[in-house]
Phi, psi and omega in degrees: 000126183274131182284147180267139178254140180246122180277125179267124182292133177270142180290141179284149178298151183292139179278134179305146182283113184296326184293320181293324179296317180296321179297318180298322180295320180293316180299319180296319179295321179296317180296318179297316179298316180297320179296320179294322179296315178299320179297320179296318178297317180298317178296323178296318179296316179297321180295322181291335182270323189251342180270117182294143177260152181290129181293150178289140181277120180245133180293133181297137179279151179289135181294143178261124181258116179262146179293144180279127180256130177272125182257130178258116181293143178214129182295315180226122180294137179234157178300156181298132178286161176267282177229116184225159178276166180297327179296321180288324181293337181273357182285152170259150193233147168252165181221145178216138177250130181243122177267121184290134176276354184241136180289345180285345183235162181267151166285162184207165175235127184241135175253135179217147182296155178292348175283351175257161178221163178274113179279321182206140173214121177225133177226104184259114179301150182289128175233107186070241179265356185259151179162143182197164176215135180224127174230127179235120173262146186223139169218108184064239180256017179255132178236136169248121187238130176242118185240125174248109180201181181270026181292156180283160179228167182230160174289155181248128180240136187242169183307137180088351180261141180285161173297153182235165178285152178089192184280125177210159175237144180258141184234163176272203180299142188240164170245140184255145176223136175255119183251129176054027177065003180217356176247115177264123178250148168230131174235135185203167178282132180280136177280117183244162175305152184301337180289339181287130183264318186275120177295144178233130176245138179232154175258126176247150184236143179284119183268186184293342180269002180085007179261153172264127182234160186277012174243129182251182176297340179258000184106207179269130180238123179222154178238129178239150180205153178288337180226168177296134182289125181281181186294321183294310178292328177298321177296323181291316177297317179299322180294319178296315179296322181295328184273356177296131180255119177275119184273152179298000000 
């Protein structure tokens, strides 16, 4: 009797899960797409930074032609002259500012040619009743002196005018100067006794009473010389006096 064999069925290997495979494929596609988007953005940023862009076309503007200005060099600026000779215009100038120590007088700025020099300058601050200022310019034997002090002054009388009461000095022909539009000056040679050798010229100012007196807004101003000042030097002195600036 032949024995019978019975086949026992073996279990089949497990089949891969189709659902998990499909999920992995979707995730991979999403990552690839996201990576491509990032790559595109990066390339765009790099292109905007390193790739030159074409410049905008701008129509050329019409050139502006400005007039050429001629500049005249000047060492020290001076006020505009009125009427001067060519010799005076060719001079070079220095400048000095004097602050008055006394309230009765004005401070001033004086311009003088480099051919002149300062012979003396003293400025004594006021202490109690005392105080003074002295400036003397010199050229050769000619001196221009401006004195601010409490010295007395006299009325000024000119040719054709009668003598007046009180203290006065008589002068010869004068030259007139208008200072700061409200101070009228006259400077002329003072008539002195025959014994006096040195000519003296003084500046007189028109005061509120309509009189000319030998004290100005700057104090007493006088010019001395060993000889009578001729026309050429007179023009130079007149020019210096004309350029004095009376400060507020």
